[in-house]
C-alpha positions in Angstrom: 75.1 204.3 41.0 74.3 205.8 44.3 74.4 209.6 44.4 77.6 211.0 45.8 77.6 211.3 49.5 78.7 214.3 51.6 82.3 215.3 50.7 82.2 213.2 47.5 82.8 215.2 44.4 84.6 215.1 41.0 87.6 217.3 40.7 87.7 219.6 37.6 90.4 218.2 35.3 90.0 214.5 36.4 89.4 211.9 33.8 86.4 209.7 34.5 84.5 207.0 32.7 80.7 206.5 33.0 78.3 203.8 32.1 74.8 205.1 31.6 71.7 203.0 32.4 71.3 202.7 28.5 74.7 201.0 28.3 76.4 204.0 26.7 80.1 204.3 27.8 81.3 207.9 28.1 84.8 208.9 29.0 86.3 212.4 29.3 87.7 215.2 31.4 85.6 216.7 34.2 84.7 220.3 33.3 82.2 220.9 36.1 80.2 219.0 38.7 77.2 220.3 40.6 76.5 218.3 43.7 72.9 219.6 44.3 71.7 218.5 40.8 74.1 215.6 40.5 75.1 216.9 37.0 78.5 216.1 35.7 79.9 217.9 32.7 82.6 216.1 30.6 84.8 217.2 27.8 85.0 214.2 25.5 86.8 213.4 22.2 85.0 215.0 19.3 82.3 212.8 17.6 83.1 214.6 14.3 86.7 213.5 14.3 87.9 217.1 13.9 91.1 218.2 15.6 91.1 221.1 18.2 87.4 220.6 19.1 85.7 218.6 21.8 82.2 217.4 22.6 80.7 218.6 25.9 78.4 216.2 27.5 76.1 216.8 30.5 75.4 213.7 32.5 72.6 213.3 35.1 74.3 210.9 37.5 70.8 209.5 38.5 70.9 207.7 35.2 74.5 206.3 35.5 75.1 202.9 36.8 78.9 203.0 37.1 81.5 205.8 37.4 85.2 205.0 37.4 87.9 207.7 38.0 90.6 207.1 35.6 92.9 209.9 36.6 92.2 212.1 39.6 93.5 215.7 39.3 95.0 216.8 42.6 96.6 220.2 41.6 94.5 223.3 41.4 92.5 223.6 38.1 93.6 226.4 35.8 91.6 229.7 36.1 88.4 230.1 34.1 88.5 232.0 30.9 87.3 235.5 31.3 84.0 236.5 29.7 83.3 239.8 28.0 80.1 240.5 29.9 79.3 243.8 28.1 79.6 242.0 24.7 77.2 239.2 25.9 74.8 241.8 27.2 74.8 243.7 23.9 74.3 240.5 22.0 71.4 239.5 24.3 69.8 242.9 23.8 70.3 242.7 20.1 68.7 239.3 19.8 65.8 240.4 22.0 65.2 243.4 19.7 65.3 241.2 16.7 62.7 238.8 18.2 60.4 241.7 19.3 60.7 243.1 15.7 59.6 239.7 14.3 56.8 239.4 16.8 55.6 242.9 16.0 55.5 242.1 12.2 53.4 239.0 12.8 51.0 240.8 15.1 50.7 243.7 12.6 49.6 241.3 9.9 52.7 241.7 7.7 52.8 239.0 4.9 55.3 236.2 5.0 57.0 237.8 1.9 57.4 241.1 3.8 58.8 239.3 6.8 61.4 237.4 4.7 62.4 240.6 2.9 62.9 242.3 6.2 65.1 239.5 7.4 67.2 239.7 4.2 67.7 243.5 4.5 68.5 243.2 8.2 71.3 240.8 7.5 73.1 243.5 5.4 71.7 246.7 7.0 71.2 246.5 10.9 69.4 249.9 10.8 66.0 248.8 9.7 62.8 248.6 11.6 59.0 248.3 11.2 56.8 251.3 10.8 53.3 249.7 10.9 53.5 247.5 7.7 56.3 249.4 6.2 59.9 248.7 6.5 62.1 251.7 7.3 65.8 251.3 6.3 68.2 253.9 7.7 65.4 256.3 8.2 65.9 257.1 4.5 64.1 254.5 2.6 60.5 253.2 3.0 59.4 249.8 1.5 55.6 249.4 1.5 53.5 246.4 0.8 53.7 244.4 -1.5 57.4 245.0 -0.9 58.6 245.0 -4.5 61.4 247.1 -5.9 58.8 249.7 -7.2 57.5 250.1 -3.6 61.0 251.4 -2.4 60.6 255.2 -1.8 63.1 257.7 -0.5 65.4 260.4 -1.5 67.3 259.5 -4.7 70.8 258.5 -3.8 73.1 255.6 -2.8 70.9 254.5 0.1 67.8 254.0 -2.1 69.9 252.5 -4.8 71.5 250.0 -2.4 68.1 249.0 -0.9 66.6 248.5 -4.3 69.5 246.2 -5.2 68.9 244.1 -2.0 65.1 243.9 -2.7 65.7 242.9 -6.3 68.3 240.2 -5.4 66.0 238.9 -2.6 63.2 238.3 -5.1 65.6 236.7 -7.6 66.8 234.3 -5.0 63.2 233.4 -3.9 62.2 232.8 -7.5 65.3 230.6 -8.2 64.4 228.6 -5.1 60.9 228.1 -6.4 62.1 227.0 -9.8 64.3 224.4 -8.1 61.5 223.2 -5.9 58.8 222.8 -8.6 60.6 219.9 -10.5 61.3 218.2 -7.2 57.6 218.5 -6.2 56.6 217.3 -9.7 59.0 214.3 -9.5 57.6 213.4 -6.0 54.1 213.6 -7.4 55.1 211.3 -10.3 56.7 208.9 -8.0 53.6 208.7 -5.8 51.3 208.2 -8.8 53.6 205.4 -10.1 53.6 203.6 -6.8 49.8 203.7 -6.5 
């Protein structure tokens, strides 16, 4: 397909059908069209078959051999949904802090077990951070390497008790995962030995 010429565009809300250069037929409602990059965004029927959801497909028109407009929308499209910009900024800041914390732990030489424990605690208690190789939880509890229950130190109370329970459960879960993986690994080893 030749790229749209001056004045050619796809109206938001129109229904189009595209045939890609790979022979894939795509059909849906136009959500967006960028003339400069020749990118078309379609809202298509869900591939999962679930109701009340849609697939959103980005199509580079340089790789489309045919486009047919099934139903052109002539009225003004509905207004765009408003975005909570402060909520998005807070989420981005929080994600950035999490990634920086992970990077710090790796650069400080924290063991994989320590990093995993930190992630487990952070899911429950957001107020945790690294202090060199120690995990600080709510500025009340310090967990030092090798990050076992007996390495949890702090003022006796509910905070220390709660963190100890999280650490204990974390290591129980890790051990149960290992016990499930061992028989699978042994079976894989037996299978490969038998096939040799």
